[in-house]
N, C-alpha and C positions, 0 to 999 in steps of 0.2 A: 605562193599559191592562193592565199585568201586574196591578196591583192589582184592578181589575174581574175579570180572570180568576180570581185568588186568592179572590176573594169568591163568584164563582157556583160554583166547585168546593167551597166550604163549604157553601154552600146546598143542593148535589145531596146531600152525603153527610148532611147533618142530616135532608133530607127523608125519604132511604132509611131512616134508623135510625128515625125517626119511625113510618113506613108497618110497617117491620118488628116494631115494637114493640106496632102495633094490630091486629095479626092476620095476618101473613105469617109467624111463627114456628109451629114444632109444639108443640101442647098438650101438657104434662106430664099423664101419668096419674095418678090417685090411688093412694098408697102401699097395696098389699093390705092386708088386715087378717091379723094370724096367727090360725089356726084357735083356737078355744076349746079344743079337745081338747088341742092341741098345747101350749097355754099351761098347761092343767091339769096335763099329764104331766111338764113343766118343772119347775113349781112342787112337784110331789109329789116329784120328784129331789131338786130343793135343799132341801127340807125333811128328806127321808131324811138328806142329807149332815150338815145342821146338827145333826139329833138324833143322829147317831153320834158327832160332833165334841163336843158337848156331853157327851155320856155319857161318852166315853173319857178326857176333860180330866183328872177328879181323878185318876186314876191313871199319869198319864206325867210323867215327872220328866225333868228336865235334869244331868248328871253332869260336874262338872268334877274334874280330875284335874292334879296335880302328880307328876311322876314322880321317880323316885330318881335322884341324880345318877349318871350313867354306866350308868344302865340302859338296854337294848336297846331301840331305838325299833320298835314293832311294825310288822310289814311283811305284805303280802299273800303267800300262796305256803305250801305245805305243808312242814311241817317234815322228813318223810320220805315215802316210798313206803309205800302201804299194803301190810303185811308178809301175804306169802304171795298178792300178786297179782302183775300184771305192772308193771312201773316206769310208773305212772299219770301220766304227763306230760301236760299239755293236748293234746288231738288235733290232728294237723297241720291237718285240714281246719277245725276251729274257731280255729286260730290264724290260718291263711291268710283266713278271712272277716272275723276282726277287722280285720286290717290292711287288707283290701279296702273295708272301709265304714267304719273311723274311722280308718285312717291306720296309718304303721307303729310308732307308740308304743302304740296301742291294746293293752289287757290287763284282764281281769277282776281286780279287786283289792277288798280292804275299803277302805270310803270314809270311815273315820274316820283320817285319816293321821298318824301319829306325830309327837308335838312333844312339849317337855319339859313343856309345859301344855296341855292340851287339852280339847275339849268332847264330849261324846256324849250320849245319850239312855238311856233304861229304862222300867221300868213295874213299880208296885206289883204283886208275886206273891201275897202272902199277908197275912193280917192281923197276922202276928209281924213284919212290917216288912223282909220279906225282898224285894228288887229284882233282877230278872232283866234282865241287858246283856250285851254283847259281852264276850268275853275280851280284844279287842285294845283296847277302851276302857280297862280297868283295869290292864291289862299294865304291871309294873314301876312300880305307882303307890305314892307315899310318902302321898299325902294324898288323899282322895275325899271331895267334898263333893256332896251331893244338894239340888236345890232343886225343890220341889213347885210346883203350879200356882199356888197361892195367894202365893206368894214366899217362903216358911219354908224355910230352910237347915237342913242335918243333915249332921253328919260320918256317915261311913259306914266300915264294916270289911269288907274281903274274905272272904267266908265260904268260896268255893271256885272253882275256875276249871278250864275245860277246854280247852285249845288245839285238841284234835284237831275238836271241833264249833264252837270259837269261841263258847263260852258261859261266861258268869260270873254268879255270885251275890253281892251285897253285902246289907249289913243297916243299917238305921237304926234309931235307939231310937224316932222319931217315930211316931205311932199316930194313927188315925183316918182315915187316908186309905184310899178304897175299893180293894181290889185289882181287877185286871181279871179278867173273864170269859174263860174258855179255850174257844176254839173246838176244831173238829175239821179238821185240816188235810189228813188223808187223804183227805176226801171233796170237795176243792174242785174246781171245775170251770174250765176255761178260759174266760175271759169273763167272771167273776163280778166285780163292782165291789169294790173294796177302797180303804181310804185307810190312808196312811202317817202317821203321826204323829212329831214328834220337834223336835230342836233343830238344822237344818241352819245351817252357818256362826254357829252360837250364838245363834239366832234360836228362843228357848223357844216352846213350844206352836203349831208348824206343821203345818199339815194338807195335804195332798196328794191327789189323786183319781187311780184308774187301775183298771186291771183285771188278772186274773190272766192274764199273759200264756203261762205255760208251769208245769208240776210237775216233782217228780222230776230236775231238773236237777243232773249230776255230772261229773264229769271236767274240771273248770273250773280244776283245781289251785289252788282258794283255800284249803278245809280239808282235812283228811285224811280226814274223814267228810261226805260232801255228798249232799243231797236237796233241792236248793234249791226255793223257789216263786220263780218270775220275774214280775215286774211292771213295767209302764210308768208305775206311780205315781213322781213325782218323788222320787228319794233323793240325797242330797248329802252332804259332810262333815258330821259332827255327827248326822246322823239314826241313826247306828249304836246298836244297841241299843233304839230305838224299836219300838212295835207295829205290825204290819201288821194290821189290823183288816177284818172283814167288815161287811156293812151292818145287822147285828145288833149290832153293837160289840163282836163277840166277836174275842179274839186269835187269830190262825191263822198269824203269823209275827214273827220278831225281824228288823228291816232290818238287814242286813250289809253287802253289796258291790254294787258296780256294774262295767260295762263302760264303760270310758272312756278318751280319749287326751288329755283335758283335764283330769281329776281333777273334773270335773262332771257332772251328770247328763244322760245320752243317751237315756232312756227304755227302758234295759236295766237293772233292778235286781234283786236278788237277796236273800230272806229264809230265814231258817232256819226249818224247818215247827215250829210249836208243841208237836207230838206228840214230835218229837224234842228239843226243846229243854226241855220240862216233864220227860221223862224224866231227862235229864241234870241239871236243876235239884234235882229231887226228891232224887238221889242224892247230891248236893253238899251240900245241906241236912241231909242224914242223916250221911255220913260225911267232908265236906269234900274229897272227893277221889272219882275214877272209877277203878273197877278193871275194866278191860274183859274180855270173854271173848273165847277163841278155839279154834279147831278144829285148826289145824295143819294147813291144807291151801293149796298154792301154786295159784292160779287163772290161767286164761287165758278171755278172751272166746271165745265160741263164734259164730264166724264161719259165714256161709253156706259157704265154702270150707272150713273145719275140719268142719262138720258133714257135708260130702259125703265127706271122708276116712275117716268113722267109718261110712259107710253110711247117713246119716240124712237127712231132708229139709232141704234149705239153711234153711227158715223154721223149723226146731226152735228152740225157745228155751230158754234155760239158761246153765250157766256151767260151763266145763269144768276138771276137777282135774287139773293139772299135774304134782303133787307132793304127796308126804304126808310129814310130819315123823314119823321114827321117835319111838315110843312117847307119840304125840299122842293127844288125844281121837278124832281123825279115824281114826288108824290101829287105835285099840281098837276103834272101831265098825266096822272091815274095810271102809273107802273106800280105792279105789284107783287107779292114775292112769289116765286114760281116762274115767272116771265123769262123766257130766254132772248137776249138780245143777238140778232144776226147781222144787224147793219147800223150805220150811223153816218146819216148824210151821204148815203149812196156807196160809202166804203162798207166792205166785207168784215166782220168782226169775227173773228174765230177763237180768240183768248182775250182774258180780262187787261192784258198787258197793251194789246191793241187800242182796246176801247179807251182806255185811261190815257193813253196818248193822244188820241183823236179830241177826247173831251177837254183835256188839259191845255190845248192848244187853240181852242174854241174862243169866240170872241163872247165875254159876258154881257147877257143882255139881248142876245142874238136868238132868232129861234132855227132849231135843228130838226131833222126827221130821224126818229128811231124806228129801226124795223125789229120786230119782235115776234115770237110765238107763243101764243098763250092758248093752252089746253089745246095744243098741235094744230092751232089755225093762227095764219100768218095777219098781223095787223102793223098798221103804222100811226105813230103819235107824234105830235110836236113837244119839243121839250126847249126850255129855254135856261140854259146854265146860267148860274150865280157865281158870284167870287169866292174861292175858297175860304175866305174870312167870315162868310155867310153861313156856309154849311159845315157844319161841326159834328163829327160822329161822337157817340158817348164815350168810346175808348180814348178820346183825343182829349176830353174836357176832365178826366181824372187826373190824380198824382199819381206817383210811383204805386207798383202793386206792393203787397204785404207779402215778406217771405210765406212760403207756402209750409204749413204744419201738418201734422196728422189729424184725420177727423175725430169729432167729439164722441159719436156714438159708436156702438157695435156694428162690425161688418155684415150687410148682408149677405147672400148666398150668390154666388158668381152665376151669371147666366151661360148659355152655349156659346157666346160670343166671347167670352172670358172677362165680362165685366160685373161688376156689383157697383150700384148706384144709391144715394139717397136725396132726398130733396133738400134744396139749399136753403139753409136756416140762416139769420143775420151772423149768429156765430161762426158758422162754415164760411159763409161768404168772406168775413173778416179774416179766419185763419188762411185762406186761400188767394186773399187779396180782390175777389170780385168786386166789382163796383156794386154801390148801396142799391137796393131795390130789384136788383138782377134776379130773374127767377129761372128755375131749372132744376137739373138733376146732376148732383156733382159725382165725381168718380171716385170711390172709395177703394176700390181693389181692381188690378189689372193682373190677370193671371198670366204666368210666364208661357211662352210658347202659343199663346192664344190667338186669334183673329185680332182682337183690340190691341196687343202688343206689337203685332205685326203691321198694324195701321200708325203706331206710333202714340197711340194713347196713354196717357200717364194719369195716376193719381192727383186729384185736384182740378183736371179739367171739367167745364161745364158743357152739358148736354142740354140745348135751349129748344130745337127743332128736329122735326124728323119729317122724312116724306112719305105720305101715307096717302092711298087712293088717288096718285097723281098729283098730290097738291102738298105745299109744305106747311105742316102744321105744328104749333106751339107744344111742347113736351114738358110738363112740370110735375106730373104724377107717377110713382114708382109703379104701381100695380098696371098703369097702362101701358109702361114701357114693359113691363116683364110679360105681359099677354102679348104684346106685339113681338116681342124676343121671341117668344115660346112658338110663336105662328109662322113666323117668316124665316127663310133661308138666308135673307139678304136684309141687311138694314143701311139706311142712308140718314146719317145722324148730322146735325150741326153742332160743331164742337168748338167751345172757346177757351183761351188762356187767359190767366189775369193780365198778360201784357198787350194782346192783340184783339183784332175784331172778330176770327174765328175762321172757319172753314168746314165744307161738308166732307165727311169721312164715310166711306162704303164699307161696310163689314160682311163677310160672308161667312155662314158656319162653317166650321172644320169639318174635313170629310169624315164620314163616321158617326157624326151627332145625328 
């Protein structure tokens, strides 16, 4: 009986399956055809990529390096702050963003990681055998070998390097390899297609595609002089020194760095603009070194709050002159503290990074025109930059700072901005590592949760100047500071650390005070 029941069940299931397969299931629609126009556009883009890759291939090289025993391993980060500008560390907002999206270890860094032996990339720069690459690829090299696209290997010599921009030129005797076609990085547009070519992880002649994500990126604390092209074309270790090319096969940048938490590509890569790189390369080929120009001015970002202090519209663009070196080109040209530079030789200036790049690549001894605002009125002055060896800032002439220690005197009362200060004595200058002869007010207390703490001020910082009556004025009297703090709802203070040139900080009273 049980056997018959099982048999009947099997028969029912089989019949249901048969019926379902004969018409009780939903009909599968035919796959739609891809529109002909879409296929045509896709083929055209693919063929364009193929053409650019094929055109660029003969000019791109792989660079193998063996470093000298005991040579310092190249690392990311600036060697020193920009002379005359605020102590340009990575903006806190940018640092916080990196940690939020990429994790606590995220950082922008050169993507050719330092090893005793390593592989990077480069490209043929001219018909004389010069090859352009990154400084950090060949830094400390004992032996450099270049491998061309056809497998030919050649020993290379280092012609010159520039750590400030991370550009280097090497030279090989091999000839017959086509130089790249240089493009114009100045007129790149966000959204343009680009290709990155190089040897990531030692895999030569690798091509990746992406777009221009941004231009003129600076303040990343990768190089001393920055105006990076940002791209989402995949860049990985070994791509350093390789070209970033546009869809006409013209080189628009040198692949140099990435933002990462894992030392691999995360879609945020940086390339040195070819306009900057070529300027440096030509000078290295000619002289073997870079002799940068300086004006002798200390700069500060013109924030909306600072613009307001000078009686200007908050949206005013420019960079603030916070100090002028005695007997410098700037002093001889008549520049003053409180001037706001808005242009240099016809180029608009919106930031200190832009101005420093323009000045650094200027010719020493040649006259240039500065456009500036002085007491709200536009003026033009002529300035003749001098060699960086002839213009030295005070903070560059001192030795290492003395470690900070507790102040010697009793702490004064904290004001409404969360600060307590006292006049800088020789003993306090020694304790906090400030230079001999420096005058100002040393911060002895920073109240927790105060505007001063929010602005990043710390015990031992030195206040030397204040913006008052739309002018920059020295500040070295405690009573004058207290009177000013008691009367104002907002303070613009020039604050120095023992290690750097200083910067303007704007404080606003806490609500309810």
